[in-house]
N, C-alpha and C positions, 0 to 999 in steps of 0.2 A: 530332434531336440525334446526332451522331456517336458511338455508342458508345463507340470506343476514345479518345474525350476525356473524355466525361460519363459520371456514375455516378449513377443515381437511388436515393436512399435512403428507404426508409420506415421512420419513426421510431416508428411505432406498436408497441404490445405485440403478444405470439403470437396472443393471443384475437382480438384485430382484424385482424389479419393472415389470420387461418383464415376470416373472415367474407368475405374477397374480397381480392386484390392484385394488381398487377400482375407480368406474368413479367419474368424478368429483373431485377428490382429487388431490392438488398441490403437486407433487414432487420437494420436496429440499433436495438435496443430503448432508449427513452431513460425512465428510471424517476424518476417525479416523487414519489414518496412514498419514505419509509424503508423499505426490504425490496423495493423492487423492483427488478428487473433491470435494469441499465445498463450496455451493451457500448461504452464509450467509453473503450477504452485500447487502445494500440496491439496488444497481443496477442488482444483478445477479437475487434477489427476483422478482424484478418488471420485468425483461426480461422471467422469468421463468413463472410467471404468467401471461403475455401477450402471450407466447407460448402455453401455455395449456389452456388456455380460450377465446382465440382471441379477446380478449379486453386489453386495456392500463388502469391502474389504476396509482394514485400519490402517494407517501410515505405516506401522511397525511390520504388519504382514506383507504390505505391498513392497515394503523394501527389501524382504527375502528374496525377491525375484532377482535374476540375473537378464537383463534388458539388451536386447539387441536392436539396433534404429536400422530403418531405413527410409530413403526418401527418391528423389529421382535420378540418381547413379552419382558417379565420383566427381562431378562439379558442381554439385548440387549442396550447398551450403545447409540446408535444415537440418539435417540427423546429427552432424558437427555441433551445431547450436544448441540442439536438445540435448545431446550426452553433456555439454556442460551445464547446461540449465539442472539436467538429475543430479550430477555430481554436487552440485551447489546444494541441492536437497539430500544432499546424502547418501545417494545410489553409487554403487559400486559398478 
């Protein structure tokens, strides 16, 4: 994957990420239950991007990425939910 075009997004929670993760992958938590942390707003996404990659990005530049989501496998709904959230925010 050309890292300038694609952005890998881990939609698992922090505890799952701590057990193992890929380097240079953005973690955007997808809460499934009431009270879970959910990072799918423009402000939270840009803040997480800045925290993970130590650089800022504006929303129009972020939307240029092609996003590939993953979670805990085919029966895990987190990446599907994250994809729906990103589409609502205008990402393709």
